[in-house]
N, C-alpha and C positions, 0 to 999 in steps of 0.2 A: 549548380544551385545554390551550394552552401556559403559559396561567397559573397554571392549577390543577395539571398535572400537565406539569411541563418535562421530566420524563424520558423521557417518550413522544417528542419531538426529539432529546435531548440522545443518547442511547444510541445509536440507530440513526445518528446522525452520526459517532459517535465508531468504530463499528464501520465505517462506509463508509472513514473516514481510515484504520484501522488495517490495512484490506483493500488500500486502494490502496497505501499504504506498503510492504506486504507483498510485492504483486506487482511492485512497481519494483524493489525488493531483488532479487529472484529472477529478474526479468528482467537487471538488471545483473550479475547473477552466473553466469547461464546465457549472457550474450554474452561476459564476459570470459573463461570456460571453454571457448566452442567456436569464438569467432572466430579465424581462423588468423593475422591481420593482428595482434591485438592481441597474440599469445603472443610474438612476437619484441621487444617493448618491455621 
């Protein structure tokens, strides 16, 4: 199916990459906001 309809693999792959990056950024933001050790810097 990849040769006839490559969008069937590309679209979910891009969605996974965007989701992982989004969760990573959310996690970093929460850590910066909630970690008392980092607030002093």
